[in-house]
C-alpha positions as CSV (number, residue, x, y, z in Angstrom):
1,M,0.1,0.2,-0.1
2,S,1.6,3.2,-0.6
3,R,2.0,6.0,1.7
4,V,-0.7,8.3,0.0
5,A,-3.1,5.4,0.2
6,Q,-2.2,4.7,4.3
7,L,-2.3,8.8,4.8
8,R,-6.3,7.9,3.5
9,R,-7.2,5.8,5.8
10,D,-5.5,7.5,8.6
11,P,-8.8,9.2,10.5
12,R,-5.5,11.1,12.4
13,A,-4.7,12.9,8.4
14,G,-7.9,13.8,7.6
15,V,-7.6,15.4,11.4
16,A,-4.4,16.8,11.1
17,I,-5.2,18.8,7.4
18,A,-8.2,20.5,8.8
19,V,-7.0,21.8,11.9
20,L,-4.3,23.4,9.8
21,G,-6.4,24.7,7.0
22,G,-8.6,26.1,9.6
23,I,-5.8,27.7,11.3
24,A,-4.6,29.0,7.7
25,V,-8.3,30.2,6.6
26,A,-8.4,31.9,10.2
27,L,-5.1,33.6,10.0
28,F,-5.6,35.1,6.6
29,P,-6.5,38.5,7.2
30,L,-3.6,39.2,9.4
31,F,-1.6,39.3,5.9
32,R,-4.1,41.4,4.1
33,P,-5.3,45.2,4.8
34,P,-7.6,46.3,7.1
35,L,-9.8,47.0,4.1
36,D,-8.7,44.9,1.6
37,G,-11.3,43.9,-1.7
38,L,-10.0,40.6,-0.8
39,T,-11.3,39.9,2.5
40,N,-14.4,41.5,1.8
41,D,-14.9,39.0,-1.2
42,A,-14.0,36.0,1.3
43,I,-16.6,37.9,3.7
44,L,-19.5,37.2,1.6
45,A,-18.3,33.8,0.3
46,L,-18.4,32.7,3.6
47,A,-21.8,34.1,4.5
48,F,-22.9,32.3,1.1
49,V,-21.5,28.8,2.9
50,V,-23.7,28.9,5.6
51,M,-26.6,29.7,2.8
52,A,-25.6,26.8,0.7
53,L,-25.4,24.7,3.5
54,G,-29.2,25.4,4.6
55,L,-30.1,25.0,1.3
56,N,-28.2,21.5,1.1
57,L,-30.4,20.7,4.1
58,V,-33.4,21.3,1.2
59,V,-32.3,19.8,-1.6
60,G,-29.1,17.3,-0.9
61,F,-30.8,15.9,2.1
62,A,-34.6,16.1,1.9
63,G,-34.2,16.2,-2.3
64,L,-36.9,18.7,-2.2
65,L,-36.1,21.3,-4.9
66,D,-36.3,25.1,-3.0
67,L,-36.3,27.8,-5.7
68,G,-37.9,30.5,-3.4
69,Y,-34.6,30.3,-0.9
70,V,-34.3,34.1,-1.1
71,A,-37.2,34.5,1.2
72,F,-35.4,33.7,4.2
73,Y,-32.3,35.7,3.0
74,A,-34.8,38.4,2.3
75,F,-36.2,37.8,6.5
76,G,-33.4,37.6,7.7
77,L,-31.6,41.2,6.7
78,M,-35.0,42.2,7.3
79,V,-34.9,41.2,10.8
80,T,-32.4,43.4,11.0
81,G,-34.1,46.1,9.8
82,W,-36.5,46.4,11.6
83,W,-34.3,45.7,14.9
84,A,-30.8,47.3,14.8
85,S,-31.8,50.5,13.7
86,D,-34.1,53.7,13.5
87,F,-36.7,52.0,11.5
88,F,-39.6,52.0,14.3
89,S,-38.2,55.4,15.3
90,S,-41.7,55.9,17.2
91,V,-41.5,52.7,19.8
92,N,-41.3,53.5,23.9
93,D,-42.3,57.1,23.5
94,E,-38.7,57.8,20.8
95,K,-37.3,56.6,22.9
96,G,-35.7,53.3,21.7
97,I,-35.3,50.1,23.0
98,H,-31.7,49.1,23.3
99,V,-30.7,45.7,24.3
100,G,-26.6,44.9,24.1
101,T,-25.6,47.2,22.4
102,S,-22.9,49.9,22.4
103,D,-23.3,53.2,24.1
104,F,-23.9,55.4,21.5
105,V,-26.4,53.1,19.2
106,S,-28.3,53.7,23.4
107,S,-29.2,56.7,22.8
108,L,-31.1,56.4,19.4
109,P,-34.5,56.4,18.7
110,G,-36.0,52.7,17.0
111,I,-34.9,48.9,18.1
112,H,-31.7,48.2,18.2
113,L,-31.2,44.7,19.7
114,N,-27.5,42.4,20.0
115,L,-26.5,40.3,17.2
116,L,-26.9,37.7,19.1
117,L,-30.8,38.5,19.4
118,L,-30.9,38.8,15.7
119,I,-30.0,35.7,15.1
120,I,-32.0,34.0,17.1
121,G,-34.5,35.7,15.8
122,A,-34.1,35.7,11.7
123,I,-33.7,32.3,13.3
124,V,-36.9,31.6,14.9
125,I,-38.8,33.6,11.9
126,C,-37.5,32.1,9.0
127,A,-37.6,28.5,11.0
128,T,-41.9,29.2,10.7
129,A,-41.5,30.4,6.7
130,G,-40.1,27.1,6.4
131,I,-42.9,25.5,7.9
132,L,-45.4,27.4,5.7
133,I,-43.1,26.6,2.3
134,G,-43.7,23.1,3.3
135,L,-47.3,22.7,4.0
136,P,-48.2,23.3,0.4
137,T,-45.6,20.9,-1.0
138,L,-46.8,18.3,1.3
139,R,-49.0,16.3,-1.9
140,L,-46.3,17.4,-4.1
141,R,-43.2,15.7,-5.7
142,G,-40.8,17.1,-8.3
143,D,-41.5,20.2,-10.7
144,Y,-44.9,20.9,-8.8
145,I,-42.7,21.7,-5.1
146,A,-40.3,23.9,-7.8
147,I,-43.0,26.0,-8.6
148,V,-44.5,26.5,-5.4
149,T,-41.4,27.4,-4.1
150,L,-40.8,30.0,-6.4
151,A,-44.1,31.7,-6.0
152,F,-43.7,31.7,-2.1
153,G,-40.1,33.5,-3.1
154,E,-42.0,36.1,-5.7
155,I,-44.6,36.9,-3.1
156,I,-42.1,37.8,-0.4
157,S,-40.0,39.6,-2.4
158,R,-42.7,41.9,-3.9
159,V,-44.9,42.1,-0.6
160,F,-41.4,44.2,0.7
161,A,-41.3,45.7,-2.5
162,N,-44.5,47.4,-1.7
163,G,-43.9,47.2,1.9
164,D,-43.7,51.4,2.7
165,E,-47.6,51.0,2.1
166,V,-48.9,48.7,4.5
167,T,-49.4,49.9,8.0
168,I,-49.1,47.5,10.8
169,F,-47.9,48.4,14.8
170,G,-50.4,51.8,14.8
171,D,-48.1,54.0,12.1
172,N,-45.3,52.1,11.4
173,K,-44.6,50.6,7.9
174,L,-43.9,47.2,7.2
175,S,-41.0,47.9,4.5
176,N,-39.5,50.3,3.4
177,G,-40.5,49.2,-0.4
178,R,-37.2,50.7,-2.7
179,Q,-36.1,52.9,-0.8
180,S,-33.3,51.2,1.6
181,I,-33.5,51.0,5.7
182,S,-29.9,52.3,6.4
183,P,-28.0,52.6,8.8
184,I,-28.2,49.7,10.5
185,D,-26.0,48.7,13.4
186,Q,-23.1,47.9,13.3
187,I,-22.0,44.6,15.3
188,N,-21.0,44.6,19.2
189,L,-20.3,41.6,20.7
190,P,-19.7,41.0,24.3
191,I,-14.9,41.2,24.8
192,F,-14.2,42.3,21.0
193,G,-16.6,45.7,21.5
194,E,-18.5,47.2,18.4
195,F,-17.3,46.6,15.1
196,D,-16.6,49.1,12.6
197,S,-17.0,48.2,8.8
198,A,-15.2,51.7,7.5
199,T,-11.9,51.1,9.0
200,D,-11.2,47.2,9.9
201,L,-13.1,44.1,7.9
202,R,-11.1,41.4,10.3
203,P,-13.5,41.4,12.7
204,Y,-16.3,40.8,10.4
205,Y,-15.0,37.9,8.9
206,W,-13.5,36.4,12.3
207,A,-17.6,36.5,13.1
208,V,-18.6,35.1,10.2
209,L,-15.8,32.4,10.0
210,A,-17.3,31.3,13.8
211,L,-21.3,31.4,12.0
212,V,-19.3,28.8,9.5
213,L,-18.5,26.9,11.8
214,V,-21.1,26.2,14.4
215,V,-23.4,26.2,10.9
216,L,-21.0,23.3,9.8
217,F,-20.8,21.1,13.2
218,V,-24.6,21.0,13.3
219,D,-25.1,20.5,9.7
220,F,-22.6,17.0,9.9
221,R,-25.1,16.7,13.0
222,L,-28.2,17.1,11.7
223,R,-26.9,14.7,8.7
224,D,-25.8,12.0,11.2
225,S,-28.4,12.0,13.2
226,R,-32.2,10.1,12.9
227,L,-33.7,12.8,11.2
228,G,-30.7,13.1,8.3
229,R,-31.1,9.3,8.0
230,A,-34.7,9.6,7.8
231,W,-33.7,13.0,4.8
232,I,-31.7,10.7,2.8
233,A,-34.0,7.8,3.1
234,L,-36.8,10.5,1.7
235,R,-35.0,12.1,-1.2
236,E,-34.0,8.2,-2.3
237,D,-37.6,6.6,-2.3
238,E,-40.4,8.8,-0.6
239,V,-42.7,5.5,-0.5
240,A,-40.7,3.4,0.0
241,A,-39.3,5.9,2.8
242,A,-43.1,6.1,4.2
243,S,-43.8,2.2,4.3
244,M,-40.6,2.1,6.7
245,G,-42.2,3.9,9.2
246,V,-40.6,7.6,8.3
247,P,-43.6,10.1,9.3
248,L,-43.5,12.2,5.4
249,V,-45.0,15.7,6.8
250,K,-42.9,15.9,9.3
251,T,-39.4,14.9,7.8
252,K,-40.4,17.5,5.1
253,L,-41.2,20.4,7.4
254,L,-38.3,19.9,9.7
255,S,-35.8,20.3,6.5
256,Y,-37.2,23.3,5.0
257,A,-37.4,25.0,8.3
258,A,-34.0,24.2,9.4
259,G,-33.1,25.7,6.0
260,G,-34.7,28.1,6.1
261,A,-33.3,29.1,9.9
262,F,-29.9,28.7,8.4
263,G,-30.4,31.7,5.4
264,G,-31.9,33.8,8.2
265,I,-28.9,33.1,9.9
266,S,-26.6,34.4,6.9
267,G,-29.1,37.6,6.3
268,A,-29.0,38.9,9.9
269,F,-25.0,38.7,9.9
270,L,-25.0,40.6,6.4
271,G,-27.5,43.0,7.5
272,P,-25.2,45.3,9.6
273,F,-22.2,44.0,7.2
274,F,-24.2,45.2,4.8
275,S,-25.1,48.5,6.5
276,S,-28.2,49.1,4.1
277,I,-31.3,46.6,3.2
278,N,-33.3,47.4,0.0
279,A,-36.8,45.2,-1.7
280,N,-34.0,45.5,-4.6
281,Q,-31.5,42.8,-3.1
282,F,-34.5,40.2,-3.5
283,Q,-34.3,39.5,-6.4
284,F,-35.2,35.6,-8.0
285,G,-31.7,35.5,-9.4
286,F,-30.0,35.0,-6.1
287,S,-32.3,31.6,-5.1
288,I,-30.5,30.2,-8.7
289,F,-26.9,32.2,-7.8
290,I,-27.5,29.4,-4.4
291,L,-28.5,26.7,-6.0
292,A,-25.7,26.6,-8.3
293,M,-23.5,26.9,-5.4
294,V,-25.1,23.4,-4.2
295,I,-25.0,21.9,-7.8
296,L,-21.2,22.7,-8.4
297,G,-20.0,21.5,-5.3
298,G,-22.5,18.2,-4.9
299,L,-25.8,17.7,-4.1
300,G,-26.1,16.3,-0.5
301,S,-21.9,16.8,0.2
302,V,-21.1,19.4,3.1
303,W,-17.7,19.5,2.4
304,G,-19.0,19.8,-1.8
305,V,-20.8,22.8,-0.7
306,V,-18.7,24.9,0.8
307,L,-16.3,24.1,-2.3
308,G,-19.1,25.3,-4.7
309,A,-20.6,28.1,-2.1
310,V,-16.6,29.7,-2.8
311,S,-16.5,29.0,-5.6
312,L,-18.8,30.7,-7.2
313,S,-18.4,33.6,-4.9
314,F,-15.1,34.2,-5.8
315,V,-16.2,34.0,-9.7
316,N,-19.2,36.6,-9.4
317,Y,-17.3,39.3,-6.7
318,W,-13.9,38.5,-8.2
319,L,-13.0,36.7,-11.1
320,I,-15.0,38.9,-13.3
321,P,-14.8,41.8,-12.1
322,D,-11.2,42.3,-11.3
323,V,-10.2,39.4,-13.8
324,L,-12.3,39.5,-16.5
325,D,-13.2,43.0,-16.6
326,G,-9.7,43.9,-15.8
327,E,-7.4,46.1,-17.8
328,F,-5.7,42.9,-19.5
329,V,-8.9,40.5,-20.6
330,R,-10.8,44.4,-22.0
331,G,-7.7,44.9,-23.9
332,K,-7.2,42.1,-25.5
333,L,-10.9,41.5,-26.5
334,D,-11.1,45.1,-27.6
335,S,-8.4,44.5,-29.9
336,L,-10.5,41.9,-31.4
337,G,-13.2,43.4,-32.0
338,L,-15.2,42.8,-29.0
339,E,-16.8,45.4,-26.8
340,F,-18.7,43.8,-24.0
341,S,-18.2,43.4,-19.6
342,F,-18.7,40.2,-18.6
343,S,-20.8,41.6,-16.0
344,E,-23.5,41.6,-18.4
345,V,-23.4,38.1,-19.0
346,T,-23.0,37.2,-15.0
347,F,-25.2,34.4,-15.3
348,G,-24.3,33.9,-18.8
349,V,-21.2,32.5,-16.9
350,F,-22.7,30.1,-14.5
351,G,-24.9,28.9,-16.4
352,F,-21.6,27.6,-18.6
353,L,-19.8,26.9,-15.5
354,L,-22.6,24.4,-14.7
355,V,-23.3,23.1,-18.0
356,L,-19.2,22.0,-18.0
357,M,-20.0,20.7,-15.3
358,M,-22.8,18.6,-15.9
359,V,-20.9,17.0,-18.4
360,L,-17.3,16.2,-17.4
361,R,-18.5,15.8,-13.4
362,P,-22.0,15.9,-13.0
363,E,-21.9,14.4,-9.1
364,G,-20.3,17.9,-8.5
365,L,-17.0,19.4,-7.1
366,L,-16.8,16.9,-3.9
367,P,-19.7,14.8,-4.6
368,E,-21.2,12.7,-1.4
369,R,-20.0,9.2,-2.0
370,R,-23.9,7.7,-2.8
371,R,-24.3,10.0,-5.4
372,Q,-20.9,9.5,-6.8
373,I,-21.7,5.8,-7.0
374,E,-24.9,6.1,-8.7
375,L,-23.8,8.6,-11.6
376,T,-21.0,7.0,-12.5
377,S,-22.4,3.1,-12.7
378,G,-25.0,4.0,-14.0
379,E,-26.9,1.2,-12.3
380,G,-29.3,4.0,-11.3
381,P,-29.9,4.5,-6.7
382,L,-28.8,2.2,-3.9
383,D,-29.4,-0.7,-1.8
384,D,-28.3,-0.7,1.6
385,T,-25.5,-3.1,0.7
386,K,-24.3,-1.9,-2.7
387,A,-23.9,1.9,-0.5
388,A,-22.3,-0.4,2.5
389,V,-19.8,-1.8,-0.2
390,F,-18.9,1.1,-1.8
391,E,-18.4,3.0,2.0
392,A,-16.4,-0.2,3.0
393,R,-13.9,0.3,-0.2
394,A,-13.0,3.9,-0.3
């Protein structure tokens, strides 16, 4: 047996590689300027990792197609707009409500809550929304689920876009419509104090990295739990899962609720990072963007989804604007008489990448073992014996 094969079979080698990789990722901002553009792109990539891991619970684990994931992102952002700004300025006789905020914010009108409370609020709201989106899909399969979830995302987007005409709690509006809710409170954490995205991005990087680690831990625990096995059984064969005693209603609803909660967590973080929220951010294309990350990395594969999210995020925020639309490439295209910007055909670039993946590696960049053998052997879904043999050999 070769040395490489021995290392692959040794669990300590995997742990060592993971620890070294984690240390390298954590120390990355120390070698970059405080307001570095690459650090900004990395923060967005890690936030999208959280969302992609949430969508993977629905699409990758449970096999339920969701085209309305932007709704959970919208709820997460709106939570910060409602509870981390002066949006509800008339509350408490214009004195405001402040919990866990900095000294400066504690004197402002409106509702101002600490990030940890915002995350809890986003989890509750998005999990509830996930259950609501799951209810109409209980008797549906395949393309019909996609249509219902697409409609849900569009409904939420339109509601917030016209929320300035909806009155709640007296004279307060549901949202500012197409106008921004700004400024959003900066993150303020115990011990670390208040962040300032105008002077240093590194605290935001470490905060979202901590969120990714927590979400990864939860994701792995869910995958290996009884609920995770029920999701996978539902994905492989819904009829067989029901005949073996898997409660379909509960299993589907928990999938949507858990996936939505992860989207809300990411939205609650990105609100303070963007420092501004408006309904123009809640577009259908965002759902496709996150779904493409899951497909590119590998449906059902946790590490594959992480890789897919980071890859597509850097393609969108670094490769296209800074490289393909950079002076060198633009100069070459102009010399050939091709005067266009790659930023104008961003979804065309994503489409090309996905077509390339479907042809060359349909199982994804880092596929789940079960899905990899299904797509490469041409034998269809695995039974338990085949799956056990394959995993033992791997």
